[in-house]
C-alpha positions as CSV (number, residue, x, y, z in Angstrom):
1,M,89.3,13.2,144.5
2,S,86.4,14.2,146.1
3,Y,83.3,12.9,148.5
4,A,80.7,14.8,146.3
5,T,79.8,15.5,142.7
6,P,79.8,19.3,142.1
7,E,75.9,19.4,141.9
8,E,76.1,17.8,146.0
9,L,78.0,21.3,147.3
10,A,75.4,23.0,144.7
11,T,72.7,21.3,145.9
12,A,73.7,21.9,150.0
13,L,74.7,25.7,149.0
14,G,70.5,26.5,148.3
15,R,72.1,27.2,144.4
16,P,71.5,25.7,141.0
17,V,74.2,23.9,138.9
18,N,76.1,26.7,136.8
19,P,78.1,25.6,134.4
20,A,80.1,28.4,134.8
21,E,81.2,27.5,138.8
22,T,81.1,23.8,138.3
23,E,85.1,24.1,138.3
24,S,85.5,26.5,141.3
25,L,83.1,23.7,143.1
26,Q,85.3,21.0,142.7
27,A,87.8,22.8,144.0
28,C,85.9,23.4,146.7
29,L,85.3,19.7,147.3
30,D,89.1,18.9,146.9
31,A,90.1,21.3,149.2
32,A,88.4,19.7,151.6
33,A,88.6,16.0,150.6
34,E,91.8,16.7,150.9
35,E,92.0,17.3,154.7
36,I,89.5,14.9,155.3
37,D,92.4,12.6,153.3
38,H,95.3,14.3,155.1
39,Y,93.0,12.9,159.1
40,V,92.3,10.4,158.2
41,D,95.8,8.5,157.1
42,R,94.3,5.6,156.1
43,T,96.4,2.7,154.3
44,T,93.9,1.6,151.8
45,P,92.6,4.7,150.4
46,L,88.2,5.5,150.6
47,T,86.0,5.0,147.5
48,P,85.9,8.4,145.3
49,A,82.4,9.9,144.7
50,P,79.5,8.8,143.3
51,D,80.5,5.7,145.9
52,A,81.5,7.3,148.9
53,D,81.4,6.3,152.2
54,A,78.3,8.6,153.6
55,L,80.1,9.5,156.7
56,A,83.1,11.1,153.9
57,N,80.2,11.9,151.4
58,R,78.6,14.7,154.6
59,V,81.7,15.9,155.7
60,N,83.5,17.2,152.2
61,I,80.0,18.3,151.0
62,V,80.1,20.8,154.7
63,R,83.6,21.6,154.2
64,G,83.3,22.1,150.5
65,V,80.6,24.7,152.0
66,E,82.4,26.2,154.3
67,W,85.7,26.7,151.9
68,W,82.7,28.2,149.2
69,K,82.7,31.0,151.8
70,S,85.8,31.5,152.5
71,N,86.1,33.9,149.6
72,Q,83.6,36.0,151.4
73,A,85.3,36.2,154.8
74,A,88.5,37.4,153.8
75,F,91.3,37.7,156.7
76,G,89.5,35.5,158.2
77,V,87.0,38.6,158.7
78,I,83.2,37.7,158.0
79,G,81.2,41.1,158.1
80,F,77.5,41.0,159.1
81,D,75.2,44.5,158.3
82,Q,73.0,43.3,161.5
83,V,76.0,42.1,163.9
84,G,78.9,43.8,163.0
85,S,82.0,41.3,161.8
86,L,82.7,38.3,163.4
87,Q,86.3,36.4,163.0
88,A,86.5,32.9,162.1
89,P,87.0,30.3,164.0
90,R,90.9,30.0,164.0
91,D,91.2,26.4,163.4
92,S,88.1,25.4,161.0
93,F,88.7,21.3,160.2
94,L,88.5,20.4,163.5
95,R,84.9,19.4,164.1
96,H,85.1,17.6,161.1
97,Q,87.9,15.9,162.7
98,K,85.8,14.6,165.3
99,E,83.2,13.9,163.6
100,L,85.3,11.3,160.7
101,I,87.6,9.8,163.6
102,P,85.3,6.0,162.4
103,L,86.8,6.5,159.5
104,K,90.5,6.9,160.7
105,E,92.8,3.9,160.8
106,K,96.4,5.3,162.3
107,F,96.2,7.1,166.2
108,G,100.4,7.7,166.4
109,V,100.5,5.4,168.5
110,A,103.1,2.3,167.5
């Protein structure tokens, strides 16, 4: 279960909701939500959309945008006409982990 809706992701991508793309939009959100769940490692699950925690919602949308655009970055390389090819970051979820610290319950030290 994701923390954002396909409509929210489409808005963040600056595109109208296209029923043919709804399944792909949801898949990007679900992938991002799995990363969020894995990192926050909670004993009580976060509330899914539409009543999701604001922080989980924002990270889910931003990471969903990255998943959506990853289709254009095959093999970790992003091509641009003006600057040539750019290599995508190796750990693309690291910055989101830092954003999610307030939602994290377990930190590995018992």
